[in-house]
N, C-alpha and C positions, 0 to 999 in steps of 0.2 A: 206821303201820297205817291201814287204810281204815275209815271210819265205816260201821257196819252200818245198812242201810236199815230204816225203821220196819216195813215188812211182813215182812222177814226176822226181825227180833227177835220180832214178834208170833207168827210161825209157830213159832219155837223155844220160846217160852213156852207156847203151846198144847200142843205135843207133850210138854213136860215135865209139865204138869198131867195129861195123859192117862196118861203112864207111871206117875204116882203114884196113879192111880185117882181123880183129882179132876176136877171139871168146869171147863173153861177159863173165864176171866172173860168171854170173847166167844166164842159158839158158832161163829161163822163162821171157817173156816180161811182163812189168807192165803197158804198155801204150796202151793196146788194145782198139779198138773201140767197145763199147757195142752194138751189133746188135739188142738187145732186148730193147733198150732204149724206155721209154714211151714218147709219143708226141701226141699233138692234131693234128688231120688230117682234112684237108678241106673236104667238101662234094663233092668229085670229082669222075669222071668216071675212070675206070681202065686204059684207054689209057693215060690220063694226069698224073696219078700216076706213070706210067712207065717212063714218060719223065723226071720226077724229081728224080727217084730212084738213078740214077748214081751219081748225085750231092750229095745226102745225104750220099752215101757210103763213100765219101771222106771228110765229115765234120770235122773229127779230124785233117786234114792236112791244115786247112784254114790258121792258123797263118804262117806256112812256105810258103804257096803259096803267101800270101799277102806280106810277108816280102821281097821276092826276088827282085821286081823292085823298092823297096823304098830305099831312102837314110836314113840318120840318123833321126829317128823319135821319139827317146826316150823322147825328150823335147817337143813334140807336145802337144799343149793345146787344147783339144776338146771344142766345144761349150757347153754351159750350158743353157737349157731352163727352165724357172720357171714352176713348176708343184706342185700340191697338194700332200700330203702324200698318199691319196687314189690312185691318178694317178701313183705315183711311185711304190706303192705296186702292182697295176694292171700290170704294165710293167714287174716288177721283176718276178711275179708269172708266167706270160705267156712266158717270155724269157726262163725260165727253161725248157719248153717243146719244144723249137726250137733247131734243130740240130746245127745251127750256133753258139749258145752260150753255149752249154752244157759243153764245156771243159774249160770254163773261171772260174777264181777264184771269190770269192765274191766281192773283190774290183774292179776287171775288170768289173763285172756286173754293179756295181754302176756307173762306168765311162760311160758305154753305156746308162744306164737309164737317166743320166743327159743330154746326147747328143740327146735324142729323142725329136723331136719338135711336139707339139700338133697342129693339123690342123682340120678344118671343111670343108666338101664339100657338095654341094647340090645334091639332087636326080638326077640321070641320068648323073652325071659327070663321065667322063672317067679318073680314077685316074692314070692308066697306059694304054698304047695303044700298041697292038701287032705290032712288027716291029720297034718300037722306041728304042732308046738307053736307057738302064736301068740306073737310077741314084739314086733311093731311095728304101729302104726296109720299109714296112709298117706293123703296128700292129693295127687291128681294135678294137676300144673301144666301140663305139655305132653305131648301124645300121646293114646293110647287103650289101654285095658286090657280084656281079655276075662275074664269070670267063667265058670268051668267047674266043673261038679259031676258027679262020676262019669263023666267023659269027655264030657259034653254041654255045649255052650255055652248058658248060660241068660241071659246079659246082657252089658252092657259098662259101663265107667266112662269118663266124659268129663272134660276139664279142669274143675277146680273141685269135683269130686266126690271122696268119700273111701271107703276100704274098710279092713277089718281091725278094725272096732269090737268084734266079739265077743271077740277075744283080750284086749281091755282089760276086758271085763266079767267074764269067767270064765277060769280056767286050763284051757282045753279045746283039743282039736285044731282046726285050721283047718277050717271047714265047706266051703270051696271053694278051687279054684286060681285065682289071678289072674295072667294072662300078658300080657306087653306085646305088643300088636298092632303097635306102631310103636316107634321109639326114644322113650323117655319121660324126662321130668324130673319128679321127685316130691319131696315133703317127708315125712319120717317122724319119729315120736317113739316111743321104746321103752316097753314096759309098766311097767318099774320106775320110770321117771321120772314117768309118768302117776300111778301109785299113790302115789308119795311126794309129788308135788305136791298131789294131792287130799287126802291125809292131812294134810299140812301146812296146807292151807287150812282144813280142819275144825278142827284144833287152834287155829289163830289165831282162827277164828270163835267157838269155845267160850270162849276167853279174853276176847274182846270181850263175849260174852253175859254172862259172870260179872261183868265190870266194870259192865255196865248193871243187872244184877240187884241189885247192892249198893246201887243208887240207888233201888230200889223199897222203899217204907217197910216193908211187912210181910215183906220178905225180908232186910233189912239185918242181921238178927241171926243168920242161918244161918251155920253153920261152912263151911269150905272143901269138906269132903266132900259136904255136902248141896247146896251151890251147884253143884258139879260134876255131881251127879245131875240137877239142874234144867236146867243148861246143855246 
C-alpha cells in the first residue's frame, strides 16, 4: 500500500470534522481544487467549452461520486492490455493534463495506464455517436477526430488529447459525435473499469486514513463505526 501524503490526510481529517459539525483543528483546507491547473484543450468553440465547464469544476470529487453506488471494490482486478514503453509513456504524459486523473497518485496512474486498450479505427468511423449511451473514455494517439454536435462541426481532437469524459462522470447520453477524420490509433478505457478503480482507490485510502486516525491520541478509543465515519 502507498503511504498517504500529509496534505491528503489533513484534508480528509478536516472534512470529517465538518461532517460531524465540528471545527477542524486547522481552518485552512489542504485539499482545494486548483482552478489554474494546466491542461490541453480541444480545438472547440466557446459554446461546447461551456457545456463541459461544470463537469470540470467537480473533477476533484470523482472518487467520492463513483464510490457511492459501488460495493466492495478494493479487490477489483482491472484489465491489463499489452503496450510498448513508448505507448505507456504517451498515456502517462497526457493523463497528467486531464482533469479526471490529476488527483491520482503515481501508482493509481499506473493502474489506469495498464487498463487502457489500444484500438485502431478507419477514416470516417464514428467513434462515439451523439445520443448514445457513453461507455468509453478515449485518448487519441495518431490521427485526427472531428467533434460534431447536431450535425455541425464544432471542433477537433489532435494526438495527445482525450474525449468522452462526460460519460465517465454521469450515466448520460453522449453530448457529441466524434468521427475519425483520418485513420486513427487510440487508447480507451471503459466506464465500469474507471468506476471500479476509483471506488477501490477510495476504499484503500479510507483504510489508510483509519490506520492513521488510530495513532491520533484523542481518537484512539473510537470504535470501528465511528472511525469509519471520520475517515
